[in-house]
C-alpha positions in Angstrom: -0.2 -0.3 -0.3 1.2 3.0 -1.0 2.5 5.8 1.4 -0.2 8.2 0.7 -3.1 6.3 0.4 -2.1 5.1 4.0 -2.1 8.8 4.9 -5.4 9.0 3.2 -6.5 6.0 4.8 -5.3 7.1 8.1 -7.6 10.7 7.8 -10.8 9.2 6.9 -10.6 6.9 9.6 -9.9 9.6 12.1 -12.8 12.1 10.4 -14.9 9.3 10.5 -14.4 8.7 14.6 -15.3 12.6 14.3 -18.3 12.7 13.6 -19.8 9.4 14.9 -18.9 11.1 18.1 -20.5 14.2 17.2 -23.4 12.2 15.8 -24.3 9.3 18.2 -22.3 11.7 21.8 -25.3 12.0 23.6 -26.9 9.0 23.5 -23.5 7.4 25.7 -23.6 8.2 28.9 -20.1 9.8 29.9 -17.2 8.2 32.6 -18.7 9.7 36.3 -15.4 11.8 37.3 -18.1 13.5 40.4 -20.0 12.7 42.9 -23.5 13.5 41.4 -22.0 17.4 40.1 -22.8 16.5 36.6 -26.4 14.8 36.7 -28.2 17.3 36.2 -26.4 18.1 32.8 -27.4 13.9 32.2 -31.0 14.5 33.3 -31.6 17.3 30.5 -30.1 15.8 27.7 -31.4 12.1 28.7 -35.2 14.3 28.7 -34.1 16.5 24.8 -33.3 12.8 23.9 -36.9 11.9 24.8 -38.7 14.4 23.5 -40.6 13.5 20.1 -42.7 15.5 17.1 -45.5 14.4 15.5 -46.1 15.8 11.8 -49.7 16.2 11.4 -50.3 16.1 7.6 -53.5 18.4 6.9 -55.6 19.8 2.8 -57.9 22.2 4.9 -56.5 25.7 5.7 -55.6 27.1 9.7 -59.5 28.3 9.0 -61.2 25.3 8.2 -63.6 23.4 11.9 -60.8 20.4 11.1 -58.1 22.1 10.9 -58.6 23.9 14.3 -59.9 21.0 15.8 -56.2 19.4 14.9 -54.6 22.5 17.0 -56.6 21.9 19.7 -55.1 17.7 19.1 -52.1 18.9 19.2 -52.6 21.7 21.9 -54.2 18.3 24.2 -51.1 15.7 23.5 -48.4 18.6 24.8 -50.2 19.1 27.9 -51.0 15.2 28.4 -47.1 14.6 28.1 -45.0 18.2 29.8 -44.2 19.0 26.2 -42.1 15.4 25.6 -43.8 15.1 22.7 -45.6 17.5 20.4 -48.2 17.7 17.2 -46.3 19.8 14.5 -49.7 20.5 12.0 -49.0 21.2 8.0 -52.2 22.6 6.4 -53.1 23.3 3.6 -52.1 20.1 1.4 -48.2 21.4 2.7 -47.4 17.8 2.7 -48.7 17.2 -1.2 -51.7 15.7 -2.3 -54.4 13.1 0.1 -52.2 10.2 -2.2 -49.0 11.5 -1.3 -50.3 11.7 2.3 -50.9 8.6 3.2 -47.8 6.9 1.2 -46.1 8.9 3.4 -48.1 7.9 6.2 -47.6 4.1 5.1 -44.1 4.2 4.8 -43.4 6.0 8.2 -42.2 9.9 6.6 -46.3 11.3 8.0 -46.8 10.6 11.2 -51.3 11.9 11.2 -52.9 11.8 8.6 -57.1 12.9 8.7 -58.6 11.0 5.1 -62.5 10.4 3.8 -63.2 6.9 4.5 -64.0 5.8 0.9 -60.7 6.2 0.3 -59.4 3.7 2.6 -62.4 1.7 0.6 -60.4 2.2 -2.6 -57.2 0.8 -0.6 -59.7 -3.2 -0.4 -61.5 -1.9 3.1 -64.5 -2.2 1.5 -66.3 -1.4 4.3 -65.9 1.8 5.0 -67.6 2.4 2.1 -71.5 1.8 4.1 -70.2 5.5 5.5 -70.6 7.1 2.7 -74.0 5.8 1.5 -75.7 9.4 0.3 -78.5 10.0 3.4 -77.1 7.6 4.9 -77.1 9.6 8.6 -80.0 12.0 9.5 -77.6 14.6 10.7 -74.6 15.4 12.1 -75.5 15.2 15.5 -76.9 11.7 14.3 -73.2 10.8 12.8 -71.5 12.1 16.0 -73.9 9.6 18.0 -73.1 6.4 15.8 -69.2 7.1 16.0 -69.4 7.4 19.3 -71.3 4.2 19.6 -69.5 0.4 19.4 -69.8 1.3 15.5 -67.8 3.6 15.1 -64.9 0.8 17.3 -66.0 -1.3 14.6 -65.0 1.1 11.4 -61.8 1.7 13.3 -61.1 -1.8 13.4 -61.2 -2.3 9.7 -58.5 -0.4 9.7 -57.0 -2.0 12.1 -57.0 -5.4 10.6 -56.3 -3.6 6.9 -52.3 -4.7 6.8 -51.9 -1.1 4.9 -49.6 -0.2 7.8 -51.6 2.7 9.4 -54.3 2.8 12.6 -57.9 4.5 12.9 -57.4 7.0 15.8 -60.7 8.8 15.8 -63.3 10.8 14.3 -64.1 14.6 13.1 -67.5 14.9 12.0 -68.1 18.4 9.8 -72.2 19.1 9.0 -73.5 17.4 5.2 -71.4 17.8 2.1 -73.3 20.5 -0.3 -72.7 20.6 -4.2 -72.0 24.3 -4.7 -72.2 25.7 -8.3 -70.4 28.6 -10.7 -72.7 29.9 -12.9 -76.6 29.1 -11.1 -78.7 27.1 -8.7 -79.2 23.9 -8.9 -82.8 23.3 -7.3 -83.5 20.3 -8.8 -81.9 17.0 -9.7 -82.3 17.3 -13.7 -80.1 20.8 -12.8 -77.5 18.4 -12.6 -77.7 17.1 -16.2 -74.0 17.6 -17.8 -72.2 19.1 -15.3 -68.9 18.8 -14.4 -68.3 18.5 -11.6 -65.0 17.7 -8.9 -64.9 15.0 -6.5 -62.1 13.4 -4.4 -60.6 10.8 -6.5 -62.3 8.3 -4.6 -64.4 5.4 -7.2 -67.5 5.8 -5.0 -67.7 10.0 -5.2 -67.5 9.6 -9.1 -70.4 6.8 -8.6 -72.6 9.1 -6.3 -72.0 11.9 -8.5 -72.9 10.0 -12.0 -75.8 9.3 -10.0 -77.3 12.5 -9.8 -76.8 13.4 -13.4 -73.6 14.8 -13.8 -70.4 14.2 -15.0 -67.3 13.3 -12.5 -64.1 14.9 -12.4 -61.0 13.9 -9.9 -59.3 17.3 -9.3 -57.0 17.4 -6.4 -58.3 19.7 -2.8 -55.3 21.7 -3.9 -55.8 22.1 -7.1 -60.4 22.6 -6.7 -60.2 27.0 -6.6 -58.3 27.0 -10.1 -60.1 24.7 -11.7 -63.4 26.2 -10.4 -61.6 29.6 -11.7 -61.4 28.7 -14.5 -64.0 26.9 -15.4 -63.4 23.8 -16.0 -65.4 22.3 -13.6 -68.6 23.5 -13.2 -68.8 23.5 -9.4 -68.4 20.4 -6.9 -69.2 19.9 -3.2 -68.7 20.7 0.4 -69.8 21.6 4.2 -70.2 24.5 5.4 -67.5 25.4 7.0 -65.3 23.8 4.2 -66.9 26.4 1.2 -66.5 29.1 4.2 -62.9 28.4 5.1 -61.9 28.0 1.4 -63.3 31.4 0.2 -65.0 29.3 -2.7 -67.8 32.2 -2.8 -65.4 33.7 -4.6 -65.5 32.3 -7.9 -68.8 29.5 -7.1 -71.6 31.3 -5.3 -74.2 29.1 -5.7 -74.6 26.9 -2.6 -76.8 24.1 -3.0 -78.4 22.6 -0.2 -78.6 19.0 -0.8 -76.6 17.3 2.4 -76.2 13.9 0.1 -73.5 13.0 2.4 -71.8 13.0 6.1 -69.3 10.8 5.5 -67.2 11.5 8.9 -63.6 11.9 8.5 -61.0 9.5 9.9 -58.0 10.4 11.9 -54.7 7.8 11.1 -51.6 7.1 12.4 -48.6 5.4 10.9 -48.7 2.0 12.2 -45.3 2.1 12.8 -45.1 6.0 14.7 -47.8 3.7 16.9 -45.6 0.8 17.3 -42.3 3.1 18.3 -45.3 4.4 21.3 -45.5 2.5 24.8 -49.0 1.9 25.9 -49.3 4.8 28.0 -49.1 6.8 25.2 -50.9 4.9 23.0 -53.5 5.5 25.7 -53.0 8.6 26.2 -53.3 10.0 22.5 -56.4 8.0 22.6 -57.7 10.4 24.7 -56.6 13.7 23.7 -58.4 12.2 20.2 -61.7 11.8 22.3 -61.4 14.8 23.9 -60.9 16.9 20.4 -63.7 14.6 18.7 -65.7 16.3 21.7 -64.1 19.8 20.5 -65.2 19.6 17.4 -68.5 18.5 17.7 -69.5 21.8 20.3 -67.5 24.2 17.7 -69.4 22.8 14.9 -72.9 24.2 15.0 -70.8 27.9 16.2 -68.6 27.5 13.2 -71.4 26.4 10.3 -73.6 29.3 12.0 -70.7 31.8 11.6 -69.9 30.7 7.8 -73.4 31.0 6.8 -73.9 34.6 7.9 -70.5 35.5 5.8 -71.4 33.1 2.5 -74.8 35.3 2.7 -73.0 39.0 3.4 -70.7 37.8 0.4 -73.9 37.4 -1.6 -73.7 33.7 -1.9 -77.4 32.1 -3.1 -78.0 30.1 -0.6 -81.7 27.3 -1.9 -83.1 24.3 -1.0 -84.0 21.2 -3.1 -87.4 21.0 -5.1 -87.4 17.2 -5.1 -85.5 15.4 -2.3 -87.3 12.4 -3.0 -85.7 12.3 -6.6 -82.3 13.0 -5.8 -82.6 10.0 -2.7 -84.5 7.7 -5.5 -81.9 8.2 -7.4 -79.0 6.4 -5.2 -80.3 3.3 -4.4 -78.8 1.6 -6.4 -75.3 3.0 -4.6 -76.8 0.9 -1.6 -76.8 -2.7 -3.4 -73.0 -2.0 -5.7 -71.2 -0.8 -1.5 -73.9 -2.0 0.7 -75.3 -5.7 -0.1 -72.6 -7.1 2.0 -73.0 -5.1 4.5 -76.8 -4.4 5.3 -76.4 -5.6 9.8 -74.2 -2.6 10.2 -76.3 0.2 7.5 -78.7 -1.2 10.3 -77.8 -0.9 13.1 -76.5 2.8 12.1 -80.2 3.7 10.4 -81.6 2.3 13.8 -79.1 4.1 16.2 -81.1 7.3 17.8 
């Protein structure tokens, strides 16, 4: 071996040792050379090492009721762990679209995410489609009563047993989803014919819109505003608070209170993240989620009232259906397509008061 090569290797090894020492020094307990004087710095270093930051991805902006509830979840986690675990929220699709964040969650690159149940059905969890069946829930109170019952855990178990590297933590239920439009109000089923409506990338949403006679157009949520602005689509659908928080009144000022669907959002945790937590921390996460559900439940009515007032002040035309029974009849085939194998749970949902 040449002298120059030996020198190079010696320098390389020395640099490597220094680098490893710099990166991993905090995990190695130093030799005890005093009678307790260093104990506090060691304790502080150990506490610092135990701190955990969880990343939570969300599509909606800070002003949305769902995002506000996610921030409350983070506050509760910080409080329950005395700052040892914190939640960093990334709203407005900062970490990508729904598919990107689901994949990040599965790989452990993202710790928490909120999604619609129908997207999970496209990952093989067919039963989750039941929560999206049109006109299944009578109102948001009915939805909360269902997910607070053993039925809610039954659907979370579907996620936990799916093998999709995610854990179902809880739910966030908004008011029903309604359609809104760029050019004119829609009050009858026949008004939907030929309209191009944005839908999330989910087969259930495609089928619902087609059942109403419109043409579904899958578009990423982050692109919806511009798609409405440029006329790529004629309309879309959102709960009241979602419509208001995303300023859709500026580009689609006709809102129809048809209430075709009210699927509670599901809060997911990466299985890799979940399994890395102690049983005590898992328990704290569940407690914080339950308190967050209560927080959103109480906040929801107030948010909807404020949003309706804002919409009216902005000149939004808010319409009711003239032929609701026709809308309900139009989607009955979807109960056969998506609910035939789950009639028992559908009946339990409908029987819940």
